[in-house]
C-alpha positions in Angstrom: 48.2 -57.5 -4.9 45.1 -57.5 -7.0 43.2 -54.2 -6.9 39.4 -54.3 -7.5 38.3 -53.1 -10.9 36.0 -50.1 -10.8 32.7 -50.8 -12.4 31.1 -47.8 -14.0 27.4 -47.2 -13.7 25.4 -46.7 -16.9 25.5 -42.9 -16.5 29.3 -43.0 -16.5 29.7 -45.1 -19.6 30.8 -43.5 -22.8 29.2 -44.1 -26.2 31.0 -46.4 -28.5 32.8 -44.7 -31.4 31.9 -47.5 -33.7 28.3 -47.3 -32.5 28.1 -43.6 -33.3 29.7 -44.3 -36.7 27.2 -47.0 -37.4 24.3 -44.8 -36.6 25.6 -41.9 -38.7 26.3 -44.2 -41.6 22.9 -45.8 -41.4 21.1 -42.4 -41.4 23.2 -40.8 -44.2 23.3 -43.8 -46.5 19.6 -44.6 -45.7 18.8 -41.1 -47.0 21.1 -41.7 -49.9 19.3 -44.9 -50.9 16.0 -43.1 -50.6 17.3 -40.4 -52.9 18.5 -42.9 -55.4 15.0 -44.5 -55.5 13.4 -41.1 -55.9 15.8 -40.2 -58.8 15.2 -43.6 -60.5 11.5 -43.1 -60.3 11.7 -39.6 -61.6 13.8 -40.7 -64.5 11.5 -43.7 -65.2 8.6 -41.4 -65.5 10.3 -38.6 -67.6 12.5 -40.6 -70.0 10.6 -42.1 -73.0 10.9 -45.9 -72.8 12.0 -45.6 -69.1 15.4 -46.0 -67.6 16.0 -49.3 -69.4 16.2 -47.3 -72.7 19.2 -45.4 -71.3 21.9 -47.9 -70.4 24.3 -45.4 -68.9 21.5 -44.0 -66.7 20.5 -47.6 -65.6 24.1 -48.4 -64.8 24.6 -45.2 -62.8 21.4 -45.9 -60.7 22.4 -49.6 -60.2 26.0 -48.7 -59.2 24.7 -46.0 -56.8 22.3 -48.5 -55.2 25.0 -51.1 -54.8 27.3 -48.5 -53.2 24.6 -47.5 -50.7 24.0 -51.2 -49.9 27.7 -51.8 -49.4 28.0 -48.8 -47.1 24.9 -49.9 -45.2 26.5 -53.3 -44.7 29.6 -51.6 -43.3 27.4 -49.7 -40.9 25.6 -52.9 -39.8 28.9 -54.6 -39.2 30.2 -51.6 -37.1 26.9 -51.7 -35.1 27.3 -55.4 -34.5 30.9 -55.0 -33.3 30.0 -52.1 -31.1 27.2 -54.1 -29.4 29.9 -56.5 -28.1 32.2 -53.7 -26.7 32.7 -53.8 -23.0 32.0 -50.8 -20.8 30.2 -48.8 -23.6 26.7 -47.6 -24.1 24.9 -49.6 -26.7 22.2 -47.1 -27.9 23.9 -45.8 -31.1 25.2 -49.3 -31.9 21.7 -50.8 -31.7 20.1 -47.9 -33.6 22.7 -48.1 -36.3 22.3 -51.8 -36.7 18.5 -51.6 -36.9 18.5 -48.6 -39.3 21.1 -50.3 -41.6 19.4 -53.6 -41.7 16.0 -52.0 -42.0 17.0 -49.9 -44.9 18.6 -52.9 -46.7 15.6 -55.1 -46.2 13.1 -52.3 -47.2 15.0 -51.3 -50.3 15.3 -55.0 -51.4 11.6 -55.4 -50.9 10.9 -52.2 -53.0 13.1 -53.6 -55.8 11.4 -57.0 -55.8 8.0 -55.3 -55.8 9.0 -53.1 -58.7 10.3 -56.1 -60.6 7.1 -58.0 -60.1 4.9 -55.1 -61.1 6.8 -54.4 -64.3 6.3 -57.9 -65.7 
């Protein structure tokens, strides 16, 4: 015979592991992206001719930023997947998705703004 499925109340639901991972990744790699921008700005000010004069430094900064973006995208994907999990709290998944996408969009805007101001 079919037994009724117990429905848990919101207070009994557990947080999604992927949602927590998304949130942690978004915070850590958001801070990492901010630090890359701070370091790039510092180097731009202190190096004669700017970062463009030092190809190795420019490549390192560019690679670091691409790595942060890739990891933020992974965090956004994990947050999106966690939003669709059944019987799990969605708080960390939503926060992770918002922080990841927010950091990606904000950092892209800062780069575009910097490129338009330099020309």
